[in-house]
C-alpha positions in Angstrom: 27.3 16.8 -28.1 29.0 17.6 -31.4 28.6 15.1 -34.3 32.2 15.4 -35.3 33.5 14.4 -31.8 35.9 11.5 -31.9 33.9 8.9 -30.0 36.7 6.3 -30.3 39.2 8.6 -28.7 36.8 9.5 -26.0 36.1 5.9 -25.3 39.8 5.0 -25.2 40.5 7.8 -22.8 37.5 6.8 -20.6 38.7 3.2 -20.4 42.3 4.2 -19.6 40.9 6.4 -16.7 38.7 3.5 -15.6 41.7 1.2 -15.4 43.5 3.8 -13.3 40.6 4.1 -10.9 40.2 0.3 -10.6 43.9 -0.2 -9.8 43.7 2.6 -7.2 40.7 1.1 -5.5 42.3 -2.4 -5.4 45.4 -1.1 -3.9 43.4 0.5 -1.0 41.5 -2.6 -0.1 43.2 -5.7 1.4 43.7 -8.6 -0.9 41.3 -11.5 -0.4 38.4 -9.3 0.5 35.5 -9.6 -2.0 35.0 -6.3 -4.0 31.9 -5.5 -6.0 32.1 -2.8 -8.7 28.6 -1.5 -9.6 27.9 -0.9 -13.3 27.4 2.7 -14.5 23.8 3.6 -15.1 23.2 3.6 -18.8 21.2 6.5 -20.3 18.3 5.9 -22.7 19.4 4.6 -26.1 17.6 7.2 -28.2 19.3 10.5 -28.7 19.8 11.3 -32.4 16.2 10.5 -33.6 14.7 7.3 -34.9 17.1 7.0 -37.8 20.2 8.4 -36.1 23.4 6.6 -35.1 22.2 5.9 -31.6 24.1 2.6 -31.2 27.6 3.8 -31.9 27.5 7.6 -31.6 25.8 8.4 -28.4 26.3 8.6 -24.6 24.4 5.3 -24.3 27.1 3.6 -26.5 29.9 5.2 -24.5 28.5 4.1 -21.1 27.6 0.6 -22.4 31.1 0.2 -23.8 32.7 1.3 -20.6 30.5 -1.2 -18.7 31.5 -4.0 -21.1 35.2 -3.1 -20.6 34.9 -2.9 -16.8 33.3 -6.4 -16.8 36.1 -7.7 -19.0 38.8 -6.1 -16.7 37.3 -7.4 -13.5 36.8 -11.0 -14.9 40.5 -11.5 -14.7 40.7 -10.6 -11.0 40.3 -12.8 -8.0 37.5 -11.9 -5.6 36.6 -8.9 -7.8 33.2 -8.9 -9.4 31.2 -6.8 -11.9 27.8 -6.0 -10.4 25.0 -5.2 -13.0 22.2 -2.9 -11.9 20.9 -1.6 -15.3 18.2 -4.3 -15.5 16.7 -2.9 -12.3 16.5 0.6 -13.7 14.9 -0.7 -16.9 12.4 -2.7 -15.0 11.0 0.5 -13.4 11.4 2.6 -16.6 13.2 5.9 -17.3 10.4 8.4 -17.3 10.1 8.8 -13.6 13.6 7.7 -12.5 16.2 9.0 -14.9 17.5 12.4 -13.9 18.5 13.3 -17.5 14.9 14.2 -18.2 14.9 16.7 -15.4 18.4 17.8 -14.6 21.6 17.0 -16.4 21.6 14.4 -19.2 25.3 13.4 -19.0 25.1 12.5 -15.3 23.3 9.2 -16.0 21.9 9.1 -12.4 18.6 8.7 -10.7 16.1 11.4 -10.0 16.1 11.6 -6.2 12.6 12.9 -5.8 10.8 10.2 -7.8 9.2 7.1 -6.3 10.8 5.0 -9.1 14.2 6.3 -8.2 13.7 5.4 -4.6 12.5 1.9 -5.5 15.5 1.4 -7.8 18.0 2.4 -5.0 16.3 0.1 -2.6 16.4 -2.8 -5.0 20.0 -2.2 -5.7 20.7 -2.4 -2.0 18.6 -5.6 -1.7 20.7 -7.1 -4.6 23.9 -6.1 -2.9 22.7 -7.7 0.3 21.8 -10.9 -1.5 25.1 -10.9 -3.4 27.1 -10.6 -0.2 25.1 -13.5 1.3 26.1 -15.6 -1.7 29.8 -14.7 -1.5 29.8 -15.5 2.2 28.1 -18.9 1.6 25.3 -17.9 4.0 22.3 -20.2 4.2 22.8 -21.6 0.6 19.9 -23.2 -1.3 20.8 -26.7 -2.4 17.5 -27.7 -4.1 14.7 -25.9 -5.9 11.3 -27.6 -5.9 8.9 -26.3 -8.5 5.3 -26.6 -9.3 4.2 -27.1 -13.0 0.9 -25.5 -13.9 1.0 -21.7 -14.1 4.6 -21.9 -12.8 6.8 -23.8 -15.3 4.3 -23.1 -18.1 1.2 -21.0 -18.6 -2.2 -22.5 -17.8 -3.3 -26.0 -16.6 -2.4 -28.4 -19.3 -4.8 -31.1 -18.1 -7.6 -28.8 -19.2 -6.3 -28.3 -22.7 -7.7 -30.4 -25.5 -4.6 -29.8 -27.6 -1.2 -28.6 -26.3 0.4 -25.9 -28.4 3.9 -25.4 -26.9 4.4 -21.7 -27.8 1.1 -20.7 -26.0 2.4 -22.1 -22.8 6.1 -21.1 -22.8 6.3 -17.7 -24.4 7.3 -14.9 -22.0 8.1 -15.6 -18.4 8.1 -19.4 -18.6 11.1 -19.4 -20.9 12.9 -17.1 -18.5 12.0 -19.3 -15.6 13.1 -22.5 -17.3 16.4 -20.8 -18.2 16.9 -19.7 -14.6 16.3 -23.3 -13.4 18.8 -24.7 -15.8 21.4 -22.0 -14.8 20.9 -23.0 -11.2 21.4 -26.6 -12.1 24.6 -25.7 -13.9 25.8 -24.0 -10.7 25.3 -27.2 -8.8 21.8 -26.9 -7.4 19.3 -29.8 -7.6 15.9 -29.5 -9.2 12.7 -31.3 -8.3 9.0 -31.2 -9.2 6.0 -31.3 -6.9 2.7 -31.1 -8.8 -0.9 -32.1 -8.2 -1.6 -34.0 -11.4 -1.8 -37.5 -12.9 1.8 -38.5 -13.5 1.9 -40.3 -16.8 -0.2 -37.7 -18.9 1.6 -34.9 -17.1 5.0 -36.2 -18.1 3.8 -36.6 -21.7 2.6 -33.0 -21.7 5.9 -31.9 -20.2 7.8 -33.4 -23.1 5.3 -31.9 -25.6 5.8 -28.4 -24.1 9.5 -28.3 -23.6 10.9 -30.9 -26.0 14.7 -31.0 -25.4 15.0 -27.5 -24.1 14.1 -28.6 -20.6 13.9 -32.4 -19.8 12.4 -34.4 -17.1 15.8 -35.8 -16.5 17.0 -32.4 -15.4 15.0 -33.0 -12.2 16.5 -35.3 -9.6 13.1 -36.1 -8.0 9.5 -35.9 -9.3 6.4 -36.1 -7.1 3.4 -35.8 -9.4 0.3 -37.1 -7.7 -2.7 -35.9 -5.6 -1.1 -36.1 -2.2 -0.6 -33.0 -0.1 2.5 -31.2 -1.3 4.0 -31.2 2.1 4.0 -35.0 2.0 5.6 -35.0 -1.4 8.2 -32.5 -0.5 9.0 -34.5 2.6 9.7 -37.5 0.4 11.9 -35.3 -1.9 14.0 -34.0 1.0 14.4 -37.5 2.4 15.5 -38.9 -1.0 18.0 -36.1 -1.6 19.2 -35.9 2.1 18.7 -32.2 2.2 17.4 -30.1 5.1 14.2 -28.0 4.7 16.2 -24.8 5.4 18.3 -25.6 2.3 15.3 -25.9 0.0 13.3 -23.3 -2.0 9.8 -24.1 -3.0 8.1 -22.2 -5.9 4.4 -22.4 -6.6 1.7 -20.1 -8.1 -0.9 -21.0 -5.4 -0.6 -19.2 -2.1 -2.6 -21.9 -0.4 -0.1 -24.6 -1.4 2.7 -22.4 -0.2 1.0 -22.0 3.2 0.3 -25.7 3.4 4.0 -26.5 2.9 5.0 -23.7 5.2 3.1 -25.2 8.1 5.0 -28.4 7.7 8.4 -26.8 7.0 8.4 -23.2 8.5 12.2 -22.9 7.9 11.9 -23.5 4.2 12.1 -20.7 1.7 9.3 -19.9 -0.7 8.6 -17.9 -3.9 5.2 -17.3 -5.5 5.4 -18.3 -9.2 3.5 -16.8 -12.1 0.9 -15.1 -9.9 3.5 -12.6 -8.7 4.5 -11.6 -12.2 0.9 -11.3 -13.3 0.0 -9.2 -10.2 2.9 -7.0 -10.8 1.7 -6.2 -14.3 -2.0 -5.8 -13.4 -1.4 -3.6 -10.4 -0.1 -0.7 -12.3 -2.4 2.3 -12.0 -3.8 2.9 -15.5 -5.0 6.4 -14.5 -1.5 7.7 -13.9 0.8 6.9 -16.9 4.5 6.8 -16.0 3.6 7.2 -12.4 2.1 5.4 -9.4 3.4 2.0 -10.0 2.3 -0.3 -7.3 5.0 -2.7 -6.0 3.2 -5.9 -5.0 5.0 -9.0 -4.0 4.9 -12.1 -2.0 8.3 -11.8 -0.4 8.6 -14.8 1.9 11.9 -14.8 3.7 12.8 -17.5 6.2 10.8 -17.0 9.4 8.3 -14.6 7.8 4.7 -15.2 7.3 3.8 -13.2 4.2 5.2 -10.0 2.7 7.6 -7.8 4.6 5.5 -4.9 6.0 6.1 -1.6 4.1 8.4 -3.2 1.5 6.0 -5.3 -0.6 7.0 -5.2 -4.2 7.5 -7.4 -7.2 11.3 -7.5 -7.5 13.2 -8.1 -10.8 15.6 -11.0 -10.9 14.7 -12.4 -7.5 15.3 -16.1 -8.0 18.5 -16.9 -6.0 21.1 -19.3 -6.9 22.6 -19.3 -3.5 20.6 -17.5 -0.8 16.9 -17.8 -1.3 14.8 -15.0 -2.7 17.3 -12.3 -1.9 20.0 -12.7 -4.5 19.6 -12.2 -8.2 20.5 -15.1 -10.5 
């Protein structure tokens, strides 16, 4: 709390203690068994006012630096992983979840009696479940098949007289494209299934993405007016991949259902619609409270959202086990 406190000494002592704790934990758990260390929850950045030294003289800096060091320490270990959860907390916001506003600031925990705090805890458990499935190699996804309009970019490009790339890629499309490329880097195949005329659509694709994302990044492309179930059948046959090893992403629930009827064992994610619904569904009459948690969670064998647990979940595109695991 005191401005004259030696933050560097405090950080050094904290890291030394962290090393001791990590070594103690690793000695207690048999070698070869995967171990996940959750990140510490980072408190809000602002403490010393708008013009204060918030980045390097605050509890936020201390906790963030400890997390950075923990990630660095664990990266040198076999079967030991750093597990980030702060993005989940930030997704729901601090006002209704962070206990420092109600109880004790230095605790950096979750307020147990808030709806947001409960959602965050449940999403952390969901992420742990997905991460464990990835580590165990359970039901891995081998190919991601994506729609284009309102999924890989904003809007329907065939309806545009002039294509201005920034209008169609800013925001979630950039994140989605980056996630697809990361999945490709990890060894997954990418494919396109879109109801459009192929030649002009490919031209617009190049206009929108340039060299950031290329048509050549996709091992198979089915751009035509056939039913998507037929196109996806051709993609699976060409790549020799089973339906249960495929993930199909589309913004249109009707297209999802049409493909699901043909391949009930396939996994599905709703594209841009879910993100837009998540933003629009917040209750404007209750600031900082009453966030609705819509989602189109479509796990294998499920028809529609999971009852009682519908929500738009952050970081839900999986690189190994469908919609459960965060990328």
